[in-house]
SESE-949983 format. One record per atom (N, C-alpha, C, O): residue in one letter; x, y, z. Coordinates in steps of 0.05 Angstrom, whole numbers, plus 32768, in hexadecimal, padded with zeros to 4 digits. Example, Ala and Ser with C-alpha at 12.3 -4.5 7.8 and 13.67 -1.06 7.14 Angstrom:
! residues 2
A81087F8E809C/A80F67FA6809C/A81087FBE809C/A811D7FBE80A9/S81017FD3808E/S81117FEB808F/S81028001809D/S810C801780A1/
//
This chain:
! residues 76
X818A7E9C77DE/X81A47E9F77E9/X81A57E957806/X81BA7E977812/X818F7E8C7810/X818F7E82782C/X81A47E6C7830/X81A67E597820/X81B47E6F7845/X81C77E5B784C/X81E27E5E783F/X81F57E507847/X81E57E6F782C/X81FF7E72781E/X82157E7B7830/X822D7E74782B/X820F7E897845/X82237E937858/X82237E857873/X822F7E8F7886/X82157E6F7874/X82147E60788D/X82307E5A7897/X82417E507888/X82357E5F78B1/X824F7E5A78BD/X82627E7178BA/X82787E7078C6/X825B7E8678AC/X826C7E9E78A9/X82657EB378BE/X824E7EB678C4/X82797EC078C8/X82757ED678DB/X827C7EF078CD/X82917EF378C0/X826B7F0478D1/X826E7F1E78C4/X826C7F3478DA/X82587F3678E8/X82817F4578DC/X82807F5C78EE/X82767F7478DE/X82807F7A78C8/X82637F8278E9/X82587F9A78DE/X82627FB178EF/X825A7FB47906/X82737FC278E4/X827F7FD878F4/X826D7FF178F0/X82687FF978DA/X82657FFD7907/X825480157905/X82578025791F/X8260801B7933/X824E803E791E/X824F80507935/X823680617934/X822780617921/X82318071794A/X821B8084794A/X821B80947931/X822F809D7927/X820380987925/X820080A8790E/X8200809878F4/X820080A478DE/X8202807E78F6/X8201806D78DD/X81E7807178CE/X81D2807678DB/X81E8806E78B4/X81CF807078A4/X81C1805578A8/X81CB804078A0/X81A9805678B3/X819A803F78BC/X8198802978A6/X819F801278AC/X818F8030788E/X818B801B787A/X81A6800F7870/X81A67FF97866/X81BC801E7874/X81D68014786B/X81E17FFF787E/X81F47FF17878/X81D57FFC7896/X81DC7FE778A8/X81C77FD178A9/X81CD7FB978A7/X81AE7FD978AB/X81987FC578B0/X81937FB47897/X818E7F9C789A/X81937FBF7880/X818D7FAF7868/X81A37F9A7862/X819D7F83785E/X81BD7FA37862/X81D27F8E785D/X81D37F7A7874/X81D87F62786F/X81CE7F82788D/X81CE7F6F78A3/X81B87F5A78A0/X81BD7F4278A4/X81A17F637898/X818A7F507893/X81917F3D787C/X818C7F25787F/X819D7F477867/X81A57F367850/X81B97F217859/X81B87F0A7851/X81CD7F2A7869/X81E17F177873/X81D57F027885/X81DB7EEA7883/X81C47F0B7897/X81B67EF978AA/X81A57EE5789A/X81A57ECD78A0/X81967EEF7886/X81857EDD7876/X81967EC87866/X818C7EB37860/X81AF7ECF7860/X81C07EBD7851/X81CF7EAA7864/X81DE7E99785B/X81C97EAC787E/X81D47E997891/X81ED7EA378A0/X81F87E9478B1/X81F67EBB789B/X820E7EC578A9/X82077ECC78C6/X81F07ED178CC/X821C7ECA78D6/X82197ED378F2/X82247EEF78F4/X823D7EF378F2/X82137F0378F7/X821C7F1F78F6/X821F7F2A7912/X82107F227925/X82327F3C7916/X82367F4A792F/X823B7F677929/X824B7F6E7918/X822C7F797937/X82317F967935/X82487F9D7948/X82467F987960/X825D7FA9793D/X82747FB0794D/X82767FCF794C/X82757FDB7937/X827A7FDB7964/X827C7FF87965/X82908001797A/X829D7FF07987/X8293801B797D/X82A780267990/X829C802779AC/X82AB802B79BF/X8281802379AF/X8276802379CA/X8262800D79CC/X8257800379B8/X825C800479E4/X82497FEF79E9/X822D7FFB79EB/X8229801379EC/X82197FE979EB/X81FE7FF279EE/X81F07FF479D3/X81EE7FE079C5/X81E7800B79CC/X81D9801079B3/X81E5802779A4/X81F1803979B0/X81E38027798A/X81ED803D7979/X81D58049796A/X81C2803A7963/X81D680637966/X81BF8071795A/X81C28072793B/X81D6807B7930/X81AD8068792E/X81AB80697911/X819F80837908/X819280917918/X81A2808978EF/X819780A278E3/X8189809B78C9/X8191808978BA/X817380A978C4/X816580A978AA/X816A80C4789E/X815A80D678A3/X817F80C7788F/X818980E07885/X819080F2789C/X81A380EC78AB/X8182810878A0/X8188811A78B6/X8178811578D0/X817C812178E4/X8165810278CE/X815380FC78E5/X815D80E378F4/X816880D078E8/X815880E3790E/X816080CB791D/X814F80B37915/X813780B67910/X815C809C7913/X814E8084790C/X814D80717924/X814D807A793B/X814E8058791E/X814D80437933/X816980407940/X817D80487933/X816A80357958/X8184802E7964/X81898011795E/X81768001795A/X81A28009795E/X81AA7FED795A/X81BC7FE57971/X81CD7FF37979/X81B77FCD797B/X81C77FC27991/X81E37FBB7987/X81E67FB07971/X81F77FC17997/X82137FBB7991/X82197FA0799D/X82147F9B79B5/X82247F8E798D/X822B7F737996/X82477F7279A3/X824C7F6579B7/X825A7F817997/X82767F8279A0/X82817F9E799D/X82787FAD798C/X82947FA579AE/X82A37FBE79AA/X82BE7FB7799F/X82C77FA079A0/X82CC7FCB7994/X82E67FC67989/X82F97FBB799E/X830B7FAA7998/X82F67FC379B7/X83077FBA79CD/X83037F9C79D1/X83167F8E79D7/X82EB7F9279CE/X82E57F7679D3/X82E77F6479BB/X82DD7F4D79BB/X82F27F6E79A5/X82F37F5F798C/X830F7F587984/X83217F697984/X83137F3F797C/X832D7F377972/X832B7F327954/X83177F28794A/X83407F397946/X83407F33792A/X834A7F167927/X835A7F0C7937/X83417F097912/X83497EEE790D/X834B7EEA78EF/X83387EF078E1/X83617EE078E7/X83647EDA78CA/X83547EC178C3/X83547EAD78D1/X83487EC378AC/X83397EAC78A2/X834C7E997894/X83607EA27889/X83467E807896/X83577E6C7889/X83517E6A786B/X83607E5D785C/X833A7E767863/X83337E767846/X83317E92783D/X83297EA4784C/X83397E977824/X83387EB37819/X831B7EBD7817/X83187ED4780E/
//
């Protein structure tokens, strides 16, 4: 599947308390397929992941909602 998403941009919306594998695994798959992914959250810096009830890894935020513009795609 490498390269199938080359040139596509994907926003991943998340906040503190996200389930770690529910962000990291899809992000890796998208990145491996050539997509340009950005983690978008309500605050800048890092957000705290969780492994069920335990704290997991933190993830860097690329954009906040304030700094993000929506854009309609020309293709469906």
